[in-house]
N, C-alpha and C positions, 0 to 999 in steps of 0.2 A: 740570572747569572749570565753575563755577556760572554761572547767568544774570547775577549781579551782577559776576562776574569778567569776563565778556565785555563788559558795559556799561562797566566800568572800563577795559578794554583799548581800546575804541573812543574813550573820552574821552582816554586817554593818547596814542593815535595821532592824535587829532583827525580822525576819519573818520566817515563815515556808514555805516549798515549795508550799503548798496549798494556803497560803496567797499571795505569789508572783504570782502564776498562776491566782488566782481570780482577782488580781489587774490588771494583763496584759490582762485578758479576755481569758485565756487558761485553759486547764485541767492540773491538778497536774502532771499527767504522762508525759506530755511534758517537764515540768521543770525538773523533775527527770531524764528524758532521756538526757537533756542537761548536767546535773551534772555528769552523768556517762559516757558521751562522746558517747552515742549511736546516738544522734542527735546533731546538732549544730544550734543555733538560727540564723535566717536570719538577715539582716541588720535592718529590721523594728523592730525586737524584741531587738536587741542590742541597738538601739537608744532609745527605750522605757525604757530599763533597765538603760541606762545612765541618762535619765531624772529622774527616780525614785531615783537613787543614789544622784543626785544633790539636789533633794527635801528633801531627808532624810527619816528617819523612819516614819514620819507622813504621808508620801505619800502612805503607804500601807493600803489597806482596811482590817480592822480587824473585826472579829465577836466577840461579847462578849464571854468570857470564863466562865466556871463554870455553876452552876445550875441557871437557870433563877429565878428571884425573883418573887414570886406571890403577888397578891394583899393582903393587910392586913387592918384590922380596917375599917375605914370609906371608904377607897378606894374600898372595896369589894362591897359596895352598887351599884356601877356602873357596876358590873359584871352581865351580863344576866343569867349566870349559877346559881347564887345565887337565882334569882327570879324563875327560873325553879324548883330548889330544894324546895323553899318555896311553890310554887303551888302544887307540889307533896305531901309535908307534909300536906297541907290543904285538899287535895283530898283523902288521904289514911290514915285513923286513925292508921292502923297497922304499917305503915312506921313511923309515928310520934312517936309511942310507942318505936319502935326500936331505933330511933335516940335519944330519950329522955334517954333511958337506956345507950346507947353508950356515950352520953355527960356527964354522971356522972363520967367518968374516967378523964375528963379534968377540969382544973381550970377555974373559971369564968374569963372572960376578965377584965383587969383593967379599971376603969372608966376614 
């Protein structure tokens, strides 16, 4: 499998070198070395890449992109950190006063 074949495979699978490497169980630098021609994949990896090609883009392990979504509204009630903050607010009157003052800058949550 040539460097161009590997680049074409990534384009076909719509994946990054890191995603291809993680799917194969390798480090990204190895896939990049294949693409530059510094190294060449063994038959084992060529076979694995052929299987991925046959399976299509859904065969690639992908990590969610973008900023992770935090808990909101009622979901927040299951967050242990919320209860830690509440315990601190109850134990420290000065902290409560600071948070109360800070909260004045925010709109009340809709019901």
